[in-house]
C-alpha positions in Angstrom: 6.4 27.6 2.9 3.3 27.9 5.0 1.7 30.1 2.3 2.2 26.9 -0.3 1.0 24.5 3.0 -2.3 26.6 3.1 -3.0 26.1 -0.2 -2.4 22.7 -0.3 -4.9 22.4 2.8 -7.4 24.8 1.5 -7.2 23.4 -2.2 -6.4 20.2 -2.4 -4.1 20.8 -5.1 -0.9 22.7 -6.1 1.0 23.6 -9.3 4.6 21.5 -10.1 6.1 24.2 -9.6 4.8 24.9 -6.1 5.0 20.8 -4.8 8.6 21.3 -6.2 9.4 24.2 -4.2 7.6 23.1 -1.1 9.5 20.0 -1.2 13.1 21.3 -1.9 12.6 24.0 0.8 11.2 22.3 4.2 12.7 23.3 7.9 11.6 21.7 10.8 8.6 24.5 11.7 6.9 23.9 7.9 7.8 19.7 8.6 5.4 20.1 12.1 3.2 22.6 10.9 2.8 20.4 6.8 1.9 17.4 9.3 -0.3 19.3 11.6 -2.6 19.8 8.7 -2.8 16.3 7.5 -3.8 15.5 10.9 -6.4 18.3 10.7 -7.8 17.1 7.0 -7.4 13.0 8.2 -9.7 14.0 11.8 -11.8 16.5 9.9 -12.5 13.4 6.6 -12.6 10.2 8.8 -12.1 11.1 12.3 -9.5 9.6 14.9 -10.3 5.6 13.2 -8.0 3.4 11.5 -9.0 0.7 9.7 -7.5 -2.7 9.9 -7.3 -5.0 6.9 -6.2 -8.4 7.5 -3.0 -9.3 5.1 -2.6 -12.5 3.7 0.6 -13.0 1.9 -0.6 -16.2 -0.6 2.2 -16.6 -3.1 6.3 -15.6 -3.4 6.4 -16.9 -6.8 7.3 -13.8 -9.4 7.7 -13.9 -13.0 8.8 -10.4 -12.7 12.4 -9.4 -11.9 12.1 -5.7 -10.4 15.3 -4.5 -9.4 14.9 -3.9 -5.5 12.4 -6.6 -4.6 13.5 -10.1 -2.5 10.7 -12.1 -4.1 12.2 -11.2 -8.1 12.1 -14.5 -10.3 15.7 -14.5 -10.5 16.2 -14.1 -7.3 17.5 -17.9 -6.2 17.9 -18.1 -2.9 14.1 -17.4 -2.1 12.7 -20.0 -0.8 9.2 -20.2 -2.6 5.5 -21.1 -1.4 2.1 -21.4 -2.9 -0.7 -21.6 -0.3 -3.6 -23.2 -0.7 -6.5 -22.4 -1.2 -8.3 -24.4 1.7 -5.2 -22.4 3.6 -5.9 -18.9 2.0 -10.0 -19.6 3.9 -8.2 -21.3 7.2 -6.4 -17.7 7.1 -9.6 -16.0 6.2 -11.7 -17.7 9.0 -9.1 -16.5 11.6 -8.9 -13.1 10.7 -13.4 -13.0 10.7 -12.8 -14.4 13.7 -10.4 -11.4 15.5 -12.4 -8.8 13.5 -11.4 -8.8 10.0 -14.0 -7.4 7.6 -11.1 -6.6 4.9 -8.9 -9.5 3.7 -5.9 -8.1 1.7 -4.8 -11.1 -0.4 -1.5 -10.2 -2.1 1.3 -12.3 -4.0 4.0 -12.3 -6.8 2.7 -12.1 -10.5 2.1 -16.3 -10.1 1.4 -17.3 -13.6 0.2 -20.7 -11.5 -2.8 -18.5 -10.2 -4.9 -18.8 -13.4 -8.1 -15.8 -13.1 -10.2 -19.3 -13.1 -8.1 -19.5 -9.2 -8.6 -16.3 -8.7 -12.3 -16.6 -9.7 -12.8 -19.8 -7.2 -11.0 -18.2 -4.3 -12.7 -14.8 -4.7 -16.0 -17.2 -4.7 -15.3 -19.3 -2.2 -14.1 -16.2 0.2 -17.3 -14.1 -0.7 -19.7 -17.2 -0.3 -18.7 -18.0 3.5 -17.7 -14.2 4.5 -20.2 -12.0 2.3 -19.9 -8.9 4.4 -16.4 -8.4 4.1 -14.5 -6.4 1.2 -11.2 -8.1 -0.7 -8.7 -6.5 -1.4 -6.7 -7.6 -4.4 -2.5 -6.9 -5.0 -1.3 -9.3 -7.7 -0.2 -7.2 -10.2 -1.2 -6.4 -14.4 -3.5 -8.4 -16.0 -6.1 -7.5 -18.8 -9.1 -5.6 -18.3 -10.9 -8.6 -18.9 -9.3 -10.4 -16.0 -9.6 -7.4 -13.6 -13.3 -7.7 -14.6 -13.5 -11.1 -13.9 -12.2 -10.9 -11.0 -14.5 -7.5 -10.3 -17.9 -9.8 -11.4 -16.3 -12.3 -9.0 -16.4 -10.2 -5.9 -13.5 -8.4 -5.8 -14.5 -4.7 -4.3 -10.5 -3.5 -4.7 -7.2 -3.7 -6.3 -3.8 -2.4 -5.6 -1.2 -1.5 -8.2 1.5 0.7 -6.7 2.8 2.5 -10.5 6.1 2.1 -8.1 7.5 6.0 -9.5 5.6 8.0 -12.1 9.4 9.0 -13.8 9.1 6.5 -16.9 13.4 6.4 -16.8 13.1 5.4 -13.9 10.7 2.7 -13.7 12.7 1.8 -17.3 15.4 1.4 -15.1 13.8 -0.6 -11.9 11.6 -2.7 -14.0 13.7 -4.8 -16.6 10.8 -6.2 -19.9 8.2 -4.5 -17.7 5.9 -1.0 -19.4 5.4 1.7 -17.4 2.4 2.6 -20.3 0.9 -1.2 -19.5 1.3 -0.7 -16.0 -0.7 2.9 -16.3 -3.1 1.7 -18.3 -3.3 -1.4 -15.4 -4.8 1.2 -12.8 -6.9 3.1 -15.4 -8.6 -0.2 -16.2 -9.0 -0.9 -12.6 -10.9 2.8 -11.8 -13.0 2.1 -15.3 -14.6 -1.4 -14.0 -15.3 -0.2 -10.6 -13.1 -1.0 -7.9 -11.3 0.8 -5.3 -8.6 1.5 -6.8 -4.3 1.6 -5.0 -2.1 3.7 -6.5 1.6 3.8 -4.9 5.3 4.9 -4.4 8.2 3.5 -2.8 10.7 5.9 -1.4 14.3 6.5 -1.4 14.8 4.5 -4.3 18.5 5.3 -5.8 18.5 8.0 -8.5 15.3 9.2 -7.4 14.5 13.2 -6.9 11.9 15.6 -5.6 11.6 15.9 -9.2 10.5 12.6 -9.3 8.3 12.9 -6.3 6.3 15.8 -8.0 5.8 13.7 -10.7 3.7 11.2 -8.4 2.0 13.7 -7.0 0.5 14.9 -10.2 -0.2 12.0 -11.3 -1.9 10.5 -8.0 -3.7 13.7 -8.3 -4.8 12.9 -12.0 -5.7 9.1 -11.5 -7.3 10.5 -7.8 -7.0 6.7 -6.4 -9.3 6.1 -3.2 -5.5 4.3 -1.9 -2.0 5.5 -2.2 0.3 2.8 -0.5 3.4 4.8 0.0 6.3 2.9 2.1 10.5 3.7 2.2 12.9 1.5 -0.2 14.2 -1.1 2.2 16.9 -3.3 0.2 17.4 -6.7 0.1 20.2 -7.9 0.1 20.0 -10.5 -2.9 19.0 -7.9 -5.3 20.8 -5.8 -7.9 20.0 -2.8 -5.3 20.9 -4.9 -2.2 23.6 -2.6 -1.2 22.1 1.0 -1.9 21.2 3.5 0.5 17.1 3.1 1.1 14.5 5.5 2.2 14.2 7.3 5.1 11.1 7.9 7.6 11.0 11.7 7.0 10.7 12.0 3.6 8.2 9.4 3.9 5.7 10.7 6.5 6.7 14.4 4.4 4.8 12.6 1.1 2.1 10.6 4.4 1.4 14.4 5.0 1.3 15.7 1.4 -1.0 12.8 0.1 -3.4 13.9 2.4 -4.1 17.4 1.7 -4.2 16.7 -1.9 -6.0 13.9 -1.8 -8.3 14.3 1.6 -11.1 11.6 1.6 -7.8 9.1 0.2 -7.4 5.7 2.4 -3.3 6.3 3.7 -1.8 2.7 5.0 0.6 3.1 7.4 3.3 0.6 6.0 4.6 -2.1 7.5 8.1 -1.2 6.3 8.0 2.4 8.1 7.1 0.6 11.3 10.6 -2.1 10.6 12.5 1.5 9.3 11.7 2.7 12.8 10.2 1.1 16.0 7.2 3.5 16.0 7.1 4.0 12.8 3.9 3.4 12.0 2.5 5.5 14.7 4.8 8.9 13.0 2.7 8.2 9.5 -0.7 7.9 11.8 0.0 10.9 13.5 0.7 12.6 9.7 -2.8 11.2 8.3 -2.0 7.6 7.7 -4.8 5.8 8.5 -5.3 1.9 7.8 -2.9 -0.6 8.8 -2.2 -3.9 7.6 -2.0 -6.7 10.6 -0.6 -10.2 7.9 -3.0 -13.2 8.9 -0.2 -15.4 7.0 0.1 -18.8 8.4 3.7 -18.0 10.2 4.9 -20.9 8.2 5.6 -18.6 5.0 6.1 -15.1 6.5 9.8 -15.4 6.8 9.6 -16.7 3.2 7.5 -13.6 2.1 10.4 -11.0 1.9 10.8 -8.0 -0.2 13.2 -6.0 1.9 15.1 -7.4 4.7 14.9 -6.7 8.2 10.5 -7.2 7.9 8.8 -7.1 11.2 6.1 -9.0 12.9 7.5 -12.3 10.6 7.1 -14.4 13.5 3.7 -13.4 14.8 0.5 -15.3 15.4 -2.4 -13.0 13.6 -4.0 -12.7 17.3 -1.1 -11.6 18.3 -0.3 -8.8 15.4 -3.6 -8.2 15.9 -3.5 -7.2 19.6 0.3 -5.1 19.6 -1.4 -3.0 16.7 -4.6 -2.6 18.1 -2.4 -1.2 21.2 0.1 0.9 19.4 -2.9 2.7 17.7 -4.6 3.6 20.8 -1.7 4.8 22.5 -0.8 6.7 20.0 -4.4 8.0 20.5 -6.2 7.3 17.7 -9.2 4.4 18.0 -9.7 1.0 15.9 -12.1 0.1 13.2 -12.5 -3.2 12.2 -15.4 -2.8 9.6 -15.2 -3.1 5.6 -13.6 0.6 6.0 -14.8 2.0 2.6 -13.2 4.9 1.0 -15.3 7.8 2.2 -18.6 8.6 0.8 -18.1 5.5 -1.7 -21.6 4.2 -3.1 -23.0 7.5 -2.9 -22.6 8.7 -6.1 
């Protein structure tokens, strides 16, 4: 295994067979070595910096019915909300005062927020805070829509591919097209966004072969960001009684992704912190270098419930900011409040 890990460390690539062998045969010693090499790669690329992004969850309406998601359209028990443009700008104002220079606008696929409304929101944020980066995470759109958002000032776009296994994707996403999902990611890249893909760990029926497909897809796409996290069931969904993903597997995948894509921006997600009190710290030590504290008004945080047991839903923005900064420093890393762009972005 060490030979395979060294090859990944040096060449940033492995064959499908080697990736599968790695996932199938890691013992504790190998895992520690993998994490050590991922940490080394991250230190060589970004140093000890952890970039902070301010997350604004602005709508929990969604027209999709992904089987694992608490805000799916069919969940009649979800307490729905939408933030107004003024409320979004207020969250940005609070975040800006706290030092954030990236705002992540995330929401369900909500047709109320037309292209015009999104363009208006993006422009309003950029007009007030021209030195910030705006990341959108609002699902599948047409090429033209993505282009409009980009021209309005959006810098980055997060769209998890969820799984690169067509069969698993179609099973979990009724009425959605795997090909369209992939098309969206390549469109975003062609337009000029810093692009984020990503997948879940521990979905029912997911195998190491499926993870290999994810890793191979990521290498082909070469995204600038990769968001992965454990599957955590939500009680009001069809997968509510299924077993969740593990911290251990998520940490292994984070480390492999850091070695596969050395310059990638890799979040230690809230979901990691939700399944283990120091999950995010463990993620950072395995190569992750981004955290996204919540800037959403506390009145709506509990309502953006993609899964059960989400942490930090009652904290004010300032509390979140100070808490996570303390944790990062205690883990031996430093906080970077800049835009935190992809390594060498804009130097091509």
